[in-house]
N, C-alpha and C positions, 0 to 999 in steps of 0.2 A: 504493500500500500504506500503510495506517495504521500509526502507531508504537505498538507495544505495549510499555510499559516493563517489564512483568513476564514477557515471553516469554523462554524459555530460549535463550541464544545460545552456541553452541559455537565461534564463530569467535574464535580467539585474537588476530586482527589487527583486531578491531572497534575503532573510535575510542573514546577515553576520553570520558566525559561532560564537558561544558564546566565549567571552574572558575568560581568566583564571586569578585569582587574585594573583597568586604566580608562578614565573618561574625564571629560571636561567637568570641572567643579563650578560652583557659582562664581568663584573668583575669576576663573578663566572666561566664563561667559560675559560677565560684566566688563572685563577688560576688552573683550572683542567688540562689544557694543559701543564702547567708548571710541574704539578705532574706526568702526564702520559707520557710526552715526545712526540717525533715526529714519532712514528711508526704507519702508517696509517692502518696497518692490525690488530690492536688490536680489540678484540671483547668486546664491552661495552654494558652493560644492565642498563636501568633505569626502575625499577619496579613501580615507581610512576611518570609516564612520563608527565602527564598533556597534554599540547598542543605540546609537542615534541621538546623543545629547546635542548634536548640532541643531536638531529640530526645536530645541528650546530657545533658539535665537529668534527675534521678531522679524525674520526675513523670509524670502522664498528659498527654502533650503532643500538640497538634494544630497543624499548620502550614497556612498558605494562601500560595500563591505563583503569580503570574500567568504566569511563564515555564515551560512544560512541562518543558524540559530540566533545569531546576534542581529543580522540584517532584518529578520522578520519581526523584531520587537517594536519597530516604529514604521508607520506608513511614511513613505518618502525616501526610504533606503532600499536600494536594489542590490542583489547579489552580483558581484563583479570584481574586477581587478583595478587597482589604482593605476596600473600601467597602460590600460586600454579602457578609458571611461566610456567610449562610444559617443561622446558629444562632439559637435562641430567646433571648428576653430573660433576663438574669441566669443564664446557663449556666456561665460560667467563673469559677474562683477568682482567676485572674490573667491579664492580657494582658501579655506580655513580648515586646518587639520592638525592632528597630533599623531605623527607616525610612531612606530615602536622605537624604543630608545637603544636597542641592542644590548640590554643589560640582562640580569639573571631572570627577568620575567620571560625571556625567550627559552629558558630551559624546558626541554620537552621529553625528558626521560619518563618512564612509567614509575610512579611512586610505589615503593614496596613497603611502606609503613604508613602510620597515621599522622606523621608530622605535617605541619602546615606547608603548603606549596603555593607561593604567590606568583603563579605563572599563567600565561594564556592557556596552555595545554590543560592545566588542572582545573581552571575555572570552566573551560568549555566541556571538559569531561570526555574528551576523545582526542585522537591525533589531529593535528592541525591540517587544513587543506593544503595540498601541494601548491607552492607558489605564495604561501602566506609569509609576510615579513615578520610575523609574530614569532616565527621559529628561528630567526636570524640573529646570531650573536654579532656584536660589533666586529667588523672586519671587512675584507674585500667584497664578499658577497653582499653584505649589507649596503656598502657604499655604491656598488653597481646598481642594485635594485632601486635605491632611493634617487640616484641620479636619473634613472629612467622615469621614476614617478614625477620628479620636478620638471622634466622635459614635457611630460604629458600635461602637467598643470600649466606650464607656460603656453602650450598649444590652445587649451580651452579657455584661457583667461583673456579678457578684453584688454586692449591697450589702455593703460592707466589704471587697470585693476590691481587688486592687492592679493598677495600671497602671504598668508599668516601661518607660521609653523610653530607649534608648541613642542618644545624639545628639552632634554635634560642630559647633563653629563652623569657619569657614574664612576664608581671605584672598582678597579680590577687589579688584583695582586698588589694592593696598596697604592696604586697610582690612578690619578684622575684620567679618564678617557674623554678626550675633548670632542665629544659628539656634536655639541652645539656649534663650535667653531667650524667643524667640517661642513655642516649644513649651510651655515652662513657663507662660507667661502665658495662652496659648490654653486649655490644660487647666484652669487656675485659673478662667478666665472661664466654663467649662462647669460649674463646681461641684466639680471634683476638688480634694481637699486634698493639697497637696504635703507629704510627710512626711520626705523626705531627698533629697540629691544626693550621689552617690558618684562620685569622680573615678577614671577608669581610665587610667593612663599608656599611651600608644601612640606609635608613630612616625608622623609625617605623611608626605604624599606627597613623595618626594624628587626629583621632576622636574616640568616644566611651569612656565609663567610665574607661576602662583599657588601656588608651593610652600607646603605647610602645616606645615613643620617648626617654625614659631614657635608652633604650638598643639599641644603634645605630649600632649594628653589628650582623652579622650571623657568624657561625663557620663552616668551612669545617673540619670535623673529618676524618683523614686518617688512615686506618688500613691495615695491611697485613694479609694474611692467611698463617700461618706457616705450615710446613709439618705435624706436629702433632697438631691437634686441637680438643678441646672437642666436 
């Protein structure tokens, strides 16, 4: 039997949809509204939509998410890939998203005990879909994937539109991994103009060998798409 996310289900004991370990908070959403302003007709895309908190913004929002169980939790999110959104060139006023950070949340081994696992794999409750960035640790595969994602974002973004990326560094083997700088530099090399960086205070992971409590913030990187872009 195929899964129909919109079918009427009267079973009160049906399982709850799987949660997501990383989503926009009220702090993120309020900061994004301050950036984008009060025009409700803005067309906004989140190509890494998760459970769809992008739809809590007061705009015309569209989400794309590779995992069906998360995509189906909000109307307005479609199952698909951030690398091939299917939208025509210069369609959206802004691309607003929080990609995976390449940290320990990407761990996807099968848990053999009852200890807490704060990962995409364990929140979803199954193996991640092939091609999901949620399974990518920080490294060359991660960089290649997200380069392609920002190329696609550049394509579907209108001239003068904004690309807003929520991102965070993390600790590995006692050293800071400069994920934020990589995203900023990569978008800059594509021709995007960085116009702001907004710091969002957050709590880090409180468990695991690479606890992130020493990096108590995420960053909203704000770029514009100039008329002439590489």
